N, C-alpha and C positions, 0 to 999 in steps of 0.2 A: 773764476774760482773753481769751477767744475773741472776744467782742463788741468789745473794745478793738482787737484785731488787725484785725478786719473794718472797724471804723470808721476806723482810721488808714489802712488800705489804700484806703478810699474817699476820704478827705480829701486824701491826697497827690496823686493825679492832678488832682483838682479845683483844688487850690492851684497846681499846676504850670500848669494850663490858664489860670487867671486871672492869674497873676503873671508868666509868661514866655511866650515864643513856642514853647517845646518842645511837641511833640504829646502831649496828655494820654493818648491810648490807648497810646503807647509807654511813658509813665511808669507806666501801669496794669499793663503787663506786666513792666517792669523792677523795680517795687517788690517782687513776690514773689521775684524772683531775688536782690535785695539782702537780703531777710529770710532767705532760705535760706542765703546765704553767711554772714551774721552769726550765724545759729543754728548753722551748722556750725563756725564759729570757736569759739563758746561750748562746744558739745558736745565737740569734739575737743581744745580747749585749756584751758578753765577749769572745766568741770563737775566738781564734787566727787562722787565715788562712794564708797560703802562697800566693804568687802572682799567680793569676789566679785560685786558688782553690775555689770550690763551697762551699756554706754553707751546713752543714749537717742537712737539714730540716727533713730527714727521721728519725733522732734520736728522734724527738718529738713523733712520732707515735710508734716507736720501744719501747722506755722506757715506754710509757703509756700502751701499750698492755701487756708488761710483768708485769707491776704493777697491771693491771686488772686481769691477770692470778693468781696472788697471793691474790689480794684484795677480789675477789668474794668468793673463798673458805674460806678465813680468816673471811669474814663477816658472812658466815654461821656458822662457828665454834664459832665466838664471840657471835652470836645470841643465839646459843644453850647454851653456858656457861652462858650468861647473864640470860637466861630464867631459867636455873637450879638454879642459885644463888638466883634469886628473888622469885621463886615458891617452896621453900623448905617446906616440910611438917614436923611439929614437931613430934618427936617420933622416 
């Protein structure tokens, strides 16, 4: 699951860089924030806990950090690809 989070965090800014004009580095930093918000909604709203079991608040930070580990390099790769695509020289 951790590798999937890192891979998705890497691919989101690359896709944003290739498909839109939105800056991929910003997408690379926004993706972990979005993951943290969605994880917080799950942990505080939908998580099923047994009697006396604590909430898994650490999951919010855990998933956000792994998303950041994929999002920052993905943002850099997306930025490079976006720059190469928009600055092509004819010939």
